[in-house]
C-alpha positions in Angstrom: 101.6 98.5 103.1 101.1 97.0 106.6 97.8 95.1 106.6 97.4 94.7 102.8 99.5 91.6 102.4 97.5 89.7 105.0 93.7 89.2 104.6 92.9 89.2 108.3 92.9 93.0 108.9 91.1 93.6 105.6 88.3 91.1 105.8 86.2 93.0 108.5 86.5 96.2 106.5 85.0 94.4 103.5 82.0 92.9 105.3 78.8 94.1 103.7 80.7 95.6 100.7 79.5 95.1 97.1 82.9 95.9 95.5 86.5 96.6 96.2 88.7 99.1 94.3 92.4 98.8 94.5 95.0 101.4 93.5 98.0 99.8 95.2 101.4 100.2 93.6 104.8 101.7 94.3 105.2 105.5 94.9 108.5 105.4 93.1 111.0 103.2 91.3 112.9 102.4 94.5 109.8 101.1 96.4 110.2 97.7 94.8 107.4 95.3 93.9 104.3 95.9 96.1 101.3 95.3 93.9 101.5 91.5 93.7 101.8 90.9 97.4 99.2 93.5 98.3 96.7 92.2 95.7 97.2 88.6 96.9 96.1 89.7 100.4 93.3 91.8 99.0 92.0 88.9 96.9 92.1 86.5 99.9 90.1 89.1 101.9 87.6 89.6 99.1 87.0 85.8 99.0 86.7 85.6 102.8 84.2 88.5 102.8 82.3 87.1 99.8 82.6 90.2 97.7 82.2 89.6 94.0 83.2 92.8 92.2 86.9 94.0 92.1 88.4 96.8 90.1 92.1 97.4 90.1 94.4 100.0 88.6 97.4 98.8 86.6 99.3 100.7 84.0 99.2 100.9 80.2 102.8 99.9 79.7 102.1 96.4 81.1 101.1 95.4 77.6 102.3 96.3 74.2 100.8 99.4 72.5 97.7 98.5 70.4 97.6 98.3 66.7 97.3 101.8 65.3 99.4 103.4 67.9 102.1 105.8 66.8 105.5 104.7 65.7 107.1 106.8 68.5 105.0 105.0 71.1 105.6 101.5 69.7 109.2 101.7 68.8 110.7 104.3 71.2 108.6 105.2 74.3 107.2 101.8 75.2 110.6 99.9 74.9 112.3 102.7 76.9 109.7 102.9 79.6 109.4 99.2 80.0 113.1 98.7 80.2 113.7 101.6 82.7 110.8 100.5 84.9 111.0 96.8 84.2 110.5 95.7 87.9 107.5 97.9 88.3 105.7 96.6 85.2 106.7 93.0 85.9 105.0 93.4 89.4 101.9 94.9 87.8 101.8 92.1 85.1 102.0 89.5 87.9 99.3 91.4 89.8 97.1 91.2 86.7 97.7 87.5 86.4 96.6 86.9 90.0 93.5 89.0 89.3 92.6 87.1 86.1 92.9 83.8 88.0 90.7 85.0 90.8 87.0 84.1 91.2 86.0 87.8 91.3 84.1 89.7 88.7 87.3 91.7 88.0 88.2 94.7 85.9 91.7 96.1 85.4 92.0 99.7 84.4 95.2 100.6 82.6 95.9 104.4 82.5 99.1 105.8 80.9 101.0 108.6 82.6 98.8 110.0 85.4 98.6 113.8 85.9 97.1 116.0 88.6 94.7 117.9 86.2 91.0 118.4 86.9 88.2 116.0 86.1 87.0 116.4 82.5 84.9 113.3 81.9 86.1 113.5 78.3 88.6 110.6 78.1 88.6 107.6 75.8 88.4 104.0 76.8 89.3 100.8 74.9 87.9 97.4 76.1 90.5 94.7 76.1 93.4 96.9 74.9 95.0 100.3 75.6 93.8 103.5 74.0 95.8 104.2 70.8 97.9 107.3 71.1 96.8 107.8 74.7 99.7 109.3 76.5 98.2 110.7 79.7 95.1 111.0 81.8 94.3 112.8 85.1 93.9 110.9 88.3 90.5 112.4 88.6 89.4 111.0 85.2 91.0 107.7 86.0 88.9 107.6 89.2 85.8 108.5 87.1 86.5 105.6 84.7 87.0 103.2 87.7 83.6 104.1 89.1 82.0 103.9 85.7 83.4 100.4 85.3 82.0 99.2 88.6 78.4 99.3 87.2 79.2 98.3 83.6 78.8 94.5 83.0 80.7 94.8 79.7 83.9 95.5 81.8 83.7 92.3 83.8 86.7 90.0 83.2 88.2 92.7 81.0 91.2 95.1 81.0 90.3 98.6 80.0 92.6 101.2 78.5 91.8 104.7 79.6 93.4 107.9 78.3 92.8 111.3 76.6 
């Protein structure tokens, strides 16, 4: 993560940019919290470079499952996952808080379990909440949703659930 926590090395890379996309996060449970510190540095660099648009990847379990989600997801999976990965989701929740407080035109994309499947372009999105009964999505379709959000004014200052 060298260079992400301090805005100095990032700022020159952002000069002339219209937007910044961030997918920072831990590779595994033992990596510890990384998203908050990295995002703090990224946000400072964005401000210094005068970039307005920012899209960041978070995770669906950061917030409670939406109304209409399955009993299994609301009462079994979500409580288990958020307990088992408590530090990871606390880090992502703090990252989202920093983003919401920023002066950027931000969007947070919240996928559930990421897979390595191919791009389909046939995923569902939910503005301001997670996708009900959305259990997975490919990294390729998540990237597609991120790029779509960049040019969609309706996603500014919003979290977006994305899933199959």
